[in-house]
C-alpha positions in Angstrom: -3.3 47.3 -138.1 -0.4 45.1 -138.6 2.3 47.2 -136.8 2.6 49.4 -133.8 1.2 52.9 -134.4 1.5 56.2 -132.4 -1.6 58.1 -131.7 -2.0 61.5 -130.3 -5.3 62.9 -128.9 -6.2 66.3 -127.5 -9.1 66.9 -125.1 -10.5 70.2 -124.1 -12.4 70.1 -120.8 -14.5 73.0 -119.9 -15.3 74.1 -116.3 -16.3 71.0 -114.3 -17.0 68.7 -117.1 -14.0 66.5 -116.0 -14.0 62.8 -115.5 -13.8 61.9 -111.8 -14.8 65.3 -110.4 -16.9 64.7 -107.3 -16.2 67.8 -105.3 -15.2 71.4 -105.8 -14.0 74.5 -103.9 -14.8 77.6 -105.8 -13.7 77.0 -109.4 -11.3 74.1 -108.6 -12.5 70.6 -109.0 -11.4 67.6 -107.0 -11.8 63.8 -107.5 -12.6 63.1 -103.9 -13.8 64.8 -100.7 -10.5 64.0 -99.1 -8.6 65.8 -101.8 -10.9 68.8 -101.5 -10.5 68.9 -97.7 -6.7 68.6 -98.0 -6.8 71.7 -100.2 -9.3 73.6 -98.2 -8.5 76.7 -96.2 -10.3 78.1 -93.2 -13.8 79.2 -94.1 -13.9 77.4 -97.5 -17.1 75.8 -98.8 -16.6 72.3 -100.3 -19.4 71.4 -102.7 -20.2 67.7 -103.4 -22.2 65.9 -106.0 -25.5 64.3 -105.2 -24.1 60.8 -104.8 -23.0 58.3 -102.2 -19.4 58.7 -100.9 -18.2 55.5 -99.3 -14.7 56.7 -98.3 -13.8 57.7 -94.7 -13.5 61.4 -94.2 -11.1 62.3 -91.3 -11.1 66.1 -90.6 -7.9 66.6 -88.7 -6.9 70.1 -89.4 -7.6 73.2 -87.3 -9.8 74.8 -89.9 -13.5 75.5 -90.2 -15.2 74.3 -93.4 -18.7 74.0 -94.8 -19.7 70.8 -96.7 -22.6 71.5 -99.1 -24.1 68.4 -100.8 -26.6 67.6 -103.5 -25.0 69.3 -106.5 -25.7 68.2 -110.0 -22.9 67.5 -112.4 -21.1 70.7 -113.4 -21.8 72.4 -110.1 -23.8 75.0 -111.9 -25.6 76.2 -108.8 -28.4 73.6 -109.0 -28.8 71.2 -106.2 -30.8 68.1 -106.5 -31.3 65.7 -103.6 -28.5 65.2 -101.2 -25.0 63.8 -100.8 -24.6 60.7 -98.6 -21.5 59.9 -96.6 -21.6 56.2 -95.8 -18.0 56.0 -94.6 -16.7 57.2 -91.2 -16.7 61.0 -90.7 -14.4 62.0 -87.9 -14.0 65.7 -86.8 -10.7 65.6 -84.8 -9.9 69.3 -85.1 -11.6 72.4 -86.5 -15.3 72.5 -87.2 -17.7 71.3 -89.9 -21.0 72.7 -91.0 -23.1 70.4 -93.3 -25.9 71.3 -95.6 -27.6 68.8 -97.9 -25.6 65.9 -96.5 -26.8 62.6 -95.1 -24.4 60.9 -92.7 -25.0 57.1 -92.4 
């Protein structure tokens, strides 16, 4: 090219095949556990990919949530291994039940 050009691209993303999706609540994907927790309502299940999360996770809302780890990409129901939280997990309010999660 020898001049500026304008380019347009369209991407169709199906289900959870989205860049940066690491957690989900129901059919809604989130890029971080913190974003998923911020959107969670009382009784929600937050599903997390089988990977290491190094961010801190402060739970500071008066809600009860379940954190299920070990999901494979796409969250298709399959779980492989576990999710590791290597940042600081603080439960200041509400409650948390974990399943398939290693807290370091």
